[in-house]
PyMOL Python script that loads the backbone (N, CA, C, O; Angstrom):
from pymol import cmd

cmd.read_pdbstr("""\
ATOM      1  N   MET A   1      21.091  -4.459 -12.246  1.00  0.00           N
ATOM      2  CA  MET A   1      20.768  -4.394 -10.905  1.00  0.00           C
ATOM      3  C   MET A   1      19.776  -5.937 -10.646  1.00  0.00           C
ATOM      4  O   MET A   1      18.918  -6.349 -11.426  1.00  0.00           O
ATOM      5  N   PRO A   2      20.165  -6.548  -9.422  1.00  0.00           N
ATOM      6  CA  PRO A   2      19.425  -7.718  -9.297  1.00  0.00           C
ATOM      7  C   PRO A   2      17.886  -7.369  -8.919  1.00  0.00           C
ATOM      8  O   PRO A   2      17.627  -6.273  -8.421  1.00  0.00           O
ATOM      9  N   MET A   3      16.941  -8.263  -9.151  1.00  0.00           N
ATOM     10  CA  MET A   3      15.554  -8.033  -8.613  1.00  0.00           C
ATOM     11  C   MET A   3      15.475  -8.257  -7.256  1.00  0.00           C
ATOM     12  O   MET A   3      16.201  -9.036  -6.638  1.00  0.00           O
ATOM     13  N   THR A   4      14.461  -7.472  -6.717  1.00  0.00           N
ATOM     14  CA  THR A   4      13.884  -7.738  -5.264  1.00  0.00           C
ATOM     15  C   THR A   4      13.246  -8.908  -5.241  1.00  0.00           C
ATOM     16  O   THR A   4      12.909  -9.381  -6.327  1.00  0.00           O
ATOM     17  N   GLN A   5      12.957  -9.591  -4.084  1.00  0.00           N
ATOM     18  CA  GLN A   5      12.278 -10.606  -3.646  1.00  0.00           C
ATOM     19  C   GLN A   5      10.904 -10.331  -4.312  1.00  0.00           C
ATOM     20  O   GLN A   5      10.457 -11.204  -5.054  1.00  0.00           O
ATOM     21  N   ASP A   6      10.189  -9.182  -4.109  1.00  0.00           N
ATOM     22  CA  ASP A   6       9.071  -8.846  -4.584  1.00  0.00           C
ATOM     23  C   ASP A   6       8.770  -8.995  -5.955  1.00  0.00           C
ATOM     24  O   ASP A   6       7.731  -9.456  -6.429  1.00  0.00           O
ATOM     25  N   GLN A   7       9.606  -8.634  -6.461  1.00  0.00           N
ATOM     26  CA  GLN A   7       9.533  -8.587  -8.055  1.00  0.00           C
ATOM     27  C   GLN A   7       9.925  -9.922  -8.514  1.00  0.00           C
ATOM     28  O   GLN A   7       9.560 -10.180  -9.661  1.00  0.00           O
ATOM     29  N   GLU A   8      10.547 -10.787  -7.927  1.00  0.00           N
ATOM     30  CA  GLU A   8      10.818 -12.234  -8.274  1.00  0.00           C
ATOM     31  C   GLU A   8       9.546 -12.822  -8.136  1.00  0.00           C
ATOM     32  O   GLU A   8       9.224 -13.709  -8.926  1.00  0.00           O
ATOM     33  N   ARG A   9       8.639 -12.392  -7.089  1.00  0.00           N
ATOM     34  CA  ARG A   9       7.519 -12.985  -7.194  1.00  0.00           C
ATOM     35  C   ARG A   9       6.140 -12.415  -8.163  1.00  0.00           C
ATOM     36  O   ARG A   9       5.049 -12.962  -8.323  1.00  0.00           O
ATOM     37  N   TRP A  10       6.505 -11.493  -8.559  1.00  0.00           N
ATOM     38  CA  TRP A  10       5.565 -10.946  -9.541  1.00  0.00           C
ATOM     39  C   TRP A  10       5.824 -11.601 -10.707  1.00  0.00           C
ATOM     40  O   TRP A  10       4.902 -12.033 -11.398  1.00  0.00           O
ATOM     41  N   ALA A  11       7.224 -11.753 -11.075  1.00  0.00           N
ATOM     42  CA  ALA A  11       7.940 -12.369 -12.207  1.00  0.00           C
ATOM     43  C   ALA A  11       7.227 -13.759 -12.264  1.00  0.00           C
ATOM     44  O   ALA A  11       6.681 -14.202 -13.275  1.00  0.00           O
ATOM     45  N   GLU A  12       7.298 -14.391 -11.060  1.00  0.00           N
ATOM     46  CA  GLU A  12       6.893 -15.944 -11.069  1.00  0.00           C
ATOM     47  C   GLU A  12       5.159 -15.907 -11.344  1.00  0.00           C
ATOM     48  O   GLU A  12       4.608 -16.641 -12.164  1.00  0.00           O
ATOM     49  N   ALA A  13       4.612 -15.139 -10.689  1.00  0.00           N
ATOM     50  CA  ALA A  13       3.172 -15.097 -11.006  1.00  0.00           C
ATOM     51  C   ALA A  13       2.790 -15.042 -12.679  1.00  0.00           C
ATOM     52  O   ALA A  13       2.061 -15.802 -13.316  1.00  0.00           O
ATOM     53  N   LEU A  14       3.516 -13.922 -13.111  1.00  0.00           N
ATOM     54  CA  LEU A  14       3.427 -13.673 -14.525  1.00  0.00           C
ATOM     55  C   LEU A  14       3.567 -15.022 -15.291  1.00  0.00           C
ATOM     56  O   LEU A  14       2.703 -15.455 -16.053  1.00  0.00           O
ATOM     57  N   ALA A  15       4.909 -15.728 -14.969  1.00  0.00           N
ATOM     58  CA  ALA A  15       5.334 -16.807 -15.771  1.00  0.00           C
ATOM     59  C   ALA A  15       4.342 -17.851 -15.738  1.00  0.00           C
ATOM     60  O   ALA A  15       4.036 -18.476 -16.753  1.00  0.00           O
ATOM     61  N   ILE A  16       3.672 -18.127 -14.262  1.00  0.00           N
ATOM     62  CA  ILE A  16       2.668 -19.254 -14.161  1.00  0.00           C
ATOM     63  C   ILE A  16       1.365 -18.750 -15.262  1.00  0.00           C
ATOM     64  O   ILE A  16       0.842 -19.393 -16.172  1.00  0.00           O
ATOM     65  N   GLU A  17       1.127 -17.530 -14.841  1.00  0.00           N
ATOM     66  CA  GLU A  17      -0.235 -17.094 -15.973  1.00  0.00           C
ATOM     67  C   GLU A  17       0.150 -17.195 -17.571  1.00  0.00           C
ATOM     68  O   GLU A  17      -0.692 -17.503 -18.415  1.00  0.00           O
ATOM     69  N   ARG A  18       1.521 -16.901 -17.887  1.00  0.00           N
ATOM     70  CA  ARG A  18       1.600 -17.363 -19.348  1.00  0.00           C
ATOM     71  C   ARG A  18       1.621 -18.737 -19.648  1.00  0.00           C
ATOM     72  O   ARG A  18       0.979 -19.169 -20.605  1.00  0.00           O
ATOM     73  N   LEU A  19       2.426 -19.606 -18.786  1.00  0.00           N
ATOM     74  CA  LEU A  19       2.245 -20.905 -19.024  1.00  0.00           C
ATOM     75  C   LEU A  19       0.831 -21.682 -18.829  1.00  0.00           C
ATOM     76  O   LEU A  19       0.578 -22.584 -19.627  1.00  0.00           O
ATOM     77  N   HIS A  20       0.002 -21.404 -17.917  1.00  0.00           N
ATOM     78  CA  HIS A  20      -1.214 -22.047 -17.512  1.00  0.00           C
ATOM     79  C   HIS A  20      -2.489 -20.877 -18.075  1.00  0.00           C
ATOM     80  O   HIS A  20      -3.654 -21.148 -17.783  1.00  0.00           O
ATOM     81  N   GLY A  21      -2.302 -20.079 -18.576  1.00  0.00           N
ATOM     82  CA  GLY A  21      -3.393 -19.085 -19.024  1.00  0.00           C
ATOM     83  C   GLY A  21      -4.668 -18.950 -18.102  1.00  0.00           C
ATOM     84  O   GLY A  21      -4.440 -18.516 -16.973  1.00  0.00           O
ATOM     85  N   GLY A  22      -5.520 -19.151 -18.305  1.00  0.00           N
ATOM     86  CA  GLY A  22      -6.972 -19.073 -17.533  1.00  0.00           C
ATOM     87  C   GLY A  22      -6.969 -20.023 -16.384  1.00  0.00           C
ATOM     88  O   GLY A  22      -7.576 -19.807 -15.335  1.00  0.00           O
ATOM     89  N   ARG A  23      -6.217 -21.144 -16.648  1.00  0.00           N
ATOM     90  CA  ARG A  23      -6.136 -22.120 -15.489  1.00  0.00           C
ATOM     91  C   ARG A  23      -4.801 -21.863 -14.210  1.00  0.00           C
ATOM     92  O   ARG A  23      -4.503 -22.642 -13.305  1.00  0.00           O
ATOM     93  N   ALA A  24      -4.278 -20.725 -14.476  1.00  0.00           N
ATOM     94  CA  ALA A  24      -3.150 -20.521 -13.810  1.00  0.00           C
ATOM     95  C   ALA A  24      -3.667 -20.488 -12.242  1.00  0.00           C
ATOM     96  O   ALA A  24      -3.011 -21.165 -11.450  1.00  0.00           O
ATOM     97  N   MET A  25      -4.575 -19.892 -11.840  1.00  0.00           N
ATOM     98  CA  MET A  25      -4.919 -20.133 -10.402  1.00  0.00           C
ATOM     99  C   MET A  25      -5.363 -21.495  -9.886  1.00  0.00           C
ATOM    100  O   MET A  25      -5.217 -21.810  -8.705  1.00  0.00           O
ATOM    101  N   ALA A  26      -5.843 -22.202 -10.690  1.00  0.00           N
ATOM    102  CA  ALA A  26      -6.242 -23.353 -10.467  1.00  0.00           C
ATOM    103  C   ALA A  26      -5.036 -24.455 -10.522  1.00  0.00           C
ATOM    104  O   ALA A  26      -5.073 -25.625 -10.139  1.00  0.00           O
ATOM    105  N   TRP A  27      -4.143 -23.857 -11.009  1.00  0.00           N
ATOM    106  CA  TRP A  27      -2.729 -25.053 -10.847  1.00  0.00           C
ATOM    107  C   TRP A  27      -2.196 -24.445  -9.734  1.00  0.00           C
ATOM    108  O   TRP A  27      -1.718 -25.224  -8.909  1.00  0.00           O
ATOM    109  N   VAL A  28      -2.147 -23.315  -9.489  1.00  0.00           N
ATOM    110  CA  VAL A  28      -1.346 -23.027  -8.065  1.00  0.00           C
ATOM    111  C   VAL A  28      -2.033 -23.357  -6.834  1.00  0.00           C
ATOM    112  O   VAL A  28      -1.399 -23.775  -5.865  1.00  0.00           O
ATOM    113  N   LEU A  29      -3.456 -23.174  -6.806  1.00  0.00           N
ATOM    114  CA  LEU A  29      -4.107 -23.933  -5.780  1.00  0.00           C
ATOM    115  C   LEU A  29      -3.924 -25.570  -5.843  1.00  0.00           C
ATOM    116  O   LEU A  29      -3.915 -26.211  -4.792  1.00  0.00           O
ATOM    117  N   GLY A  30      -3.794 -26.149  -6.987  1.00  0.00           N
ATOM    118  CA  GLY A  30      -3.693 -27.425  -7.278  1.00  0.00           C
ATOM    119  C   GLY A  30      -2.098 -27.820  -6.315  1.00  0.00           C
ATOM    120  O   GLY A  30      -2.066 -28.788  -5.556  1.00  0.00           O
ATOM    121  N   ARG A  31      -1.190 -27.133  -6.471  1.00  0.00           N
ATOM    122  CA  ARG A  31      -0.017 -27.290  -5.625  1.00  0.00           C
ATOM    123  C   ARG A  31       0.069 -27.155  -4.480  1.00  0.00           C
ATOM    124  O   ARG A  31       0.709 -27.921  -3.759  1.00  0.00           O
ATOM    125  N   ILE A  32      -0.654 -26.001  -4.029  1.00  0.00           N
ATOM    126  CA  ILE A  32      -0.921 -25.940  -2.539  1.00  0.00           C
ATOM    127  C   ILE A  32      -1.598 -27.102  -1.835  1.00  0.00           C
ATOM    128  O   ILE A  32      -1.122 -27.627  -0.828  1.00  0.00           O
ATOM    129  N   GLU A  33      -2.587 -27.430  -2.340  1.00  0.00           N
ATOM    130  CA  GLU A  33      -3.236 -28.693  -2.073  1.00  0.00           C
ATOM    131  C   GLU A  33      -2.402 -29.778  -1.787  1.00  0.00           C
ATOM    132  O   GLU A  33      -2.293 -30.394  -0.727  1.00  0.00           O
ATOM    133  N   ALA A  34      -1.748 -29.965  -2.995  1.00  0.00           N
ATOM    134  CA  ALA A  34      -0.766 -30.886  -2.892  1.00  0.00           C
ATOM    135  C   ALA A  34       0.333 -31.140  -1.820  1.00  0.00           C
ATOM    136  O   ALA A  34       0.658 -32.182  -1.251  1.00  0.00           O
ATOM    137  N   LEU A  35       0.827 -29.812  -1.714  1.00  0.00           N
ATOM    138  CA  LEU A  35       1.997 -29.816  -0.755  1.00  0.00           C
ATOM    139  C   LEU A  35       1.329 -29.663   0.623  1.00  0.00           C
ATOM    140  O   LEU A  35       1.989 -30.064   1.582  1.00  0.00           O
ATOM    141  N   ARG A  36       0.092 -29.132   0.861  1.00  0.00           N
ATOM    142  CA  ARG A  36      -0.882 -29.393   2.155  1.00  0.00           C
ATOM    143  C   ARG A  36      -0.717 -30.986   2.536  1.00  0.00           C
ATOM    144  O   ARG A  36      -0.069 -31.500   3.448  1.00  0.00           O
ATOM    145  N   ALA A  37      -1.459 -31.531   1.608  1.00  0.00           N
ATOM    146  CA  ALA A  37      -1.397 -33.066   1.658  1.00  0.00           C
ATOM    147  C   ALA A  37      -0.297 -33.827   2.123  1.00  0.00           C
ATOM    148  O   ALA A  37      -0.369 -34.812   2.859  1.00  0.00           O
ATOM    149  N   LYS A  38       0.908 -33.223   1.566  1.00  0.00           N
ATOM    150  CA  LYS A  38       2.217 -34.016   2.024  1.00  0.00           C
ATOM    151  C   LYS A  38       2.724 -33.233   3.473  1.00  0.00           C
ATOM    152  O   LYS A  38       3.705 -33.634   4.100  1.00  0.00           O
ATOM    153  N   GLY A  39       2.054 -32.278   3.820  1.00  0.00           N
ATOM    154  CA  GLY A  39       2.574 -31.836   5.186  1.00  0.00           C
ATOM    155  C   GLY A  39       3.561 -30.763   5.109  1.00  0.00           C
ATOM    156  O   GLY A  39       4.268 -30.470   6.074  1.00  0.00           O
ATOM    157  N   ASP A  40       3.625 -30.160   3.958  1.00  0.00           N
ATOM    158  CA  ASP A  40       4.841 -29.643   3.478  1.00  0.00           C
ATOM    159  C   ASP A  40       4.442 -27.784   3.721  1.00  0.00           C
ATOM    160  O   ASP A  40       4.337 -27.107   2.698  1.00  0.00           O
ATOM    161  N   SER A  41       4.248 -27.103   5.105  1.00  0.00           N
ATOM    162  CA  SER A  41       3.921 -25.843   5.283  1.00  0.00           C
ATOM    163  C   SER A  41       4.862 -25.023   4.647  1.00  0.00           C
ATOM    164  O   SER A  41       4.328 -24.023   4.167  1.00  0.00           O
ATOM    165  N   LEU A  42       6.179 -25.094   4.455  1.00  0.00           N
ATOM    166  CA  LEU A  42       7.013 -24.237   3.924  1.00  0.00           C
ATOM    167  C   LEU A  42       6.639 -24.186   2.308  1.00  0.00           C
ATOM    168  O   LEU A  42       6.694 -23.104   1.724  1.00  0.00           O
ATOM    169  N   GLY A  43       6.310 -25.231   1.705  1.00  0.00           N
ATOM    170  CA  GLY A  43       5.774 -25.101   0.330  1.00  0.00           C
ATOM    171  C   GLY A  43       4.600 -24.568   0.161  1.00  0.00           C
ATOM    172  O   GLY A  43       4.312 -23.887  -0.823  1.00  0.00           O
ATOM    173  N   VAL A  44       3.608 -24.905   1.364  1.00  0.00           N
ATOM    174  CA  VAL A  44       2.193 -23.941   1.074  1.00  0.00           C
ATOM    175  C   VAL A  44       2.590 -22.555   1.151  1.00  0.00           C
ATOM    176  O   VAL A  44       2.221 -21.777   0.271  1.00  0.00           O
ATOM    177  N   GLU A  45       3.212 -22.220   1.989  1.00  0.00           N
ATOM    178  CA  GLU A  45       3.531 -20.832   2.446  1.00  0.00           C
ATOM    179  C   GLU A  45       4.134 -20.140   0.989  1.00  0.00           C
ATOM    180  O   GLU A  45       3.776 -19.065   0.508  1.00  0.00           O
ATOM    181  N   ARG A  46       5.088 -21.025   0.475  1.00  0.00           N
ATOM    182  CA  ARG A  46       5.957 -20.595  -0.715  1.00  0.00           C
ATOM    183  C   ARG A  46       4.900 -20.253  -1.738  1.00  0.00           C
ATOM    184  O   ARG A  46       4.926 -19.152  -2.289  1.00  0.00           O
ATOM    185  N   PHE A  47       3.838 -21.280  -2.056  1.00  0.00           N
ATOM    186  CA  PHE A  47       3.034 -21.054  -3.275  1.00  0.00           C
ATOM    187  C   PHE A  47       1.863 -19.955  -2.945  1.00  0.00           C
ATOM    188  O   PHE A  47       1.359 -19.318  -3.870  1.00  0.00           O
ATOM    189  N   THR A  48       1.503 -19.785  -1.755  1.00  0.00           N
ATOM    190  CA  THR A  48       0.339 -18.681  -1.127  1.00  0.00           C
ATOM    191  C   THR A  48       0.882 -17.312  -1.878  1.00  0.00           C
ATOM    192  O   THR A  48       0.042 -16.516  -2.298  1.00  0.00           O
ATOM    193  N   ILE A  49       2.147 -17.069  -2.026  1.00  0.00           N
ATOM    194  CA  ILE A  49       2.556 -15.981  -2.466  1.00  0.00           C
ATOM    195  C   ILE A  49       2.164 -15.549  -3.853  1.00  0.00           C
ATOM    196  O   ILE A  49       1.634 -14.471  -4.120  1.00  0.00           O
ATOM    197  N   PRO A  50       2.519 -16.625  -4.823  1.00  0.00           N
ATOM    198  CA  PRO A  50       2.166 -16.215  -6.140  1.00  0.00           C
ATOM    199  C   PRO A  50       0.830 -16.524  -6.175  1.00  0.00           C
ATOM    200  O   PRO A  50       0.299 -15.749  -6.970  1.00  0.00           O
ATOM    201  N   ALA A  51      -0.057 -17.359  -5.652  1.00  0.00           N
ATOM    202  CA  ALA A  51      -1.477 -17.021  -5.494  1.00  0.00           C
ATOM    203  C   ALA A  51      -2.080 -15.626  -5.119  1.00  0.00           C
ATOM    204  O   ALA A  51      -3.087 -15.226  -5.703  1.00  0.00           O
ATOM    205  N   ALA A  52      -1.671 -15.133  -4.471  1.00  0.00           N
ATOM    206  CA  ALA A  52      -2.198 -13.811  -3.920  1.00  0.00           C
ATOM    207  C   ALA A  52      -1.703 -12.702  -5.155  1.00  0.00           C
ATOM    208  O   ALA A  52      -2.404 -11.756  -5.517  1.00  0.00           O
ATOM    209  N   ARG A  53      -0.578 -12.971  -5.622  1.00  0.00           N
ATOM    210  CA  ARG A  53      -0.282 -11.996  -6.973  1.00  0.00           C
ATOM    211  C   ARG A  53      -1.199 -12.494  -8.192  1.00  0.00           C
ATOM    212  O   ARG A  53      -1.761 -11.694  -8.940  1.00  0.00           O
ATOM    213  N   LEU A  54      -1.275 -13.533  -8.291  1.00  0.00           N
ATOM    214  CA  LEU A  54      -2.274 -14.005  -9.201  1.00  0.00           C
ATOM    215  C   LEU A  54      -3.632 -13.482  -9.272  1.00  0.00           C
ATOM    216  O   LEU A  54      -4.181 -13.216 -10.341  1.00  0.00           O
ATOM    217  N   GLU A  55      -4.177 -13.335  -8.112  1.00  0.00           N
ATOM    218  CA  GLU A  55      -5.410 -12.777  -7.707  1.00  0.00           C
ATOM    219  C   GLU A  55      -5.487 -11.375  -7.871  1.00  0.00           C
ATOM    220  O   GLU A  55      -6.501 -10.762  -8.204  1.00  0.00           O
ATOM    221  N   GLN A  56      -4.399 -10.900  -7.630  1.00  0.00           N
ATOM    222  CA  GLN A  56      -4.184  -9.297  -7.798  1.00  0.00           C
ATOM    223  C   GLN A  56      -4.182  -8.811  -9.257  1.00  0.00           C
ATOM    224  O   GLN A  56      -4.714  -7.767  -9.635  1.00  0.00           O
ATOM    225  N   LEU A  57      -3.467  -9.759 -10.097  1.00  0.00           N
ATOM    226  CA  LEU A  57      -3.317  -9.624 -11.701  1.00  0.00           C
ATOM    227  C   LEU A  57      -5.057  -9.770 -12.268  1.00  0.00           C
ATOM    228  O   LEU A  57      -5.572  -9.003 -13.081  1.00  0.00           O
ATOM    229  N   GLN A  58      -5.730 -10.911 -11.624  1.00  0.00           N
ATOM    230  CA  GLN A  58      -7.090 -10.749 -12.479  1.00  0.00           C
ATOM    231  C   GLN A  58      -8.193  -9.872 -11.731  1.00  0.00           C
ATOM    232  O   GLN A  58      -9.341  -9.738 -12.155  1.00  0.00           O
ATOM    233  N   VAL A  59      -7.728  -9.329 -10.639  1.00  0.00           N
ATOM    234  CA  VAL A  59      -8.881  -8.052 -10.452  1.00  0.00           C
ATOM    235  C   VAL A  59      -8.603  -7.045 -11.061  1.00  0.00           C
ATOM    236  O   VAL A  59      -9.487  -6.261 -11.407  1.00  0.00           O
ATOM    237  N   GLY A  60      -7.034  -6.799 -11.384  1.00  0.00           N
ATOM    238  CA  GLY A  60      -6.444  -5.706 -12.405  1.00  0.00           C
ATOM    239  C   GLY A  60      -7.224  -5.838 -13.667  1.00  0.00           C
ATOM    240  O   GLY A  60      -7.790  -4.890 -14.211  1.00  0.00           O
ATOM    241  N   GLN A  61      -7.225  -7.284 -14.182  1.00  0.00           N
ATOM    242  CA  GLN A  61      -7.831  -7.282 -15.279  1.00  0.00           C
ATOM    243  C   GLN A  61      -9.332  -7.054 -15.386  1.00  0.00           C
ATOM    244  O   GLN A  61      -9.714  -6.756 -16.518  1.00  0.00           O
ATOM    245  N   HIS A  62     -10.055  -7.117 -14.645  1.00  0.00           N
ATOM    246  CA  HIS A  62     -11.437  -7.098 -14.297  1.00  0.00           C
ATOM    247  C   HIS A  62     -11.772  -5.676 -13.979  1.00  0.00           C
ATOM    248  O   HIS A  62     -12.899  -5.205 -14.132  1.00  0.00           O
ATOM    249  N   SER A  63     -10.829  -5.072 -13.568  1.00  0.00           N
ATOM    250  CA  SER A  63     -11.455  -3.197 -13.059  1.00  0.00           C
ATOM    251  C   SER A  63     -11.384  -2.648 -14.401  1.00  0.00           C
ATOM    252  O   SER A  63     -10.758  -3.044 -15.385  1.00  0.00           O
ATOM    253  N   THR A  64     -12.367  -1.379 -14.192  1.00  0.00           N
ATOM    254  CA  THR A  64     -12.454  -0.508 -15.461  1.00  0.00           C
ATOM    255  C   THR A  64     -12.018   0.884 -14.873  1.00  0.00           C
ATOM    256  O   THR A  64     -11.904   1.096 -13.665  1.00  0.00           O
ATOM    257  N   VAL A  65     -11.833   1.625 -15.666  1.00  0.00           N
ATOM    258  CA  VAL A  65     -11.171   2.995 -15.378  1.00  0.00           C
ATOM    259  C   VAL A  65     -12.272   4.041 -15.734  1.00  0.00           C
ATOM    260  O   VAL A  65     -12.920   4.002 -16.780  1.00  0.00           O
ATOM    261  N   GLY A  66     -12.429   5.060 -14.675  1.00  0.00           N
ATOM    262  CA  GLY A  66     -13.312   6.095 -15.099  1.00  0.00           C
ATOM    263  C   GLY A  66     -14.617   5.766 -15.426  1.00  0.00           C
ATOM    264  O   GLY A  66     -15.401   6.641 -15.795  1.00  0.00           O
TER     265      GLY A  66
END
""", "prot")
cmd.dss("prot")
cmd.show_as("cartoon", "prot")
cmd.util.cbc("prot")
cmd.orient("prot")
């Protein structure tokens, strides 16, 4: 069964995190800034999704249960 687009974005965020570790968010934000500087609004929009997923992953890592 193929992955949904949402699952693909989560997989992408996890791959970025695995490749860049603690600098994953900085890497994604750097890509967004470079794309913005080129005027590539579609690219900016494209990398905004993994940035949001990474943020959700980081929040999940810092939360505590009960």
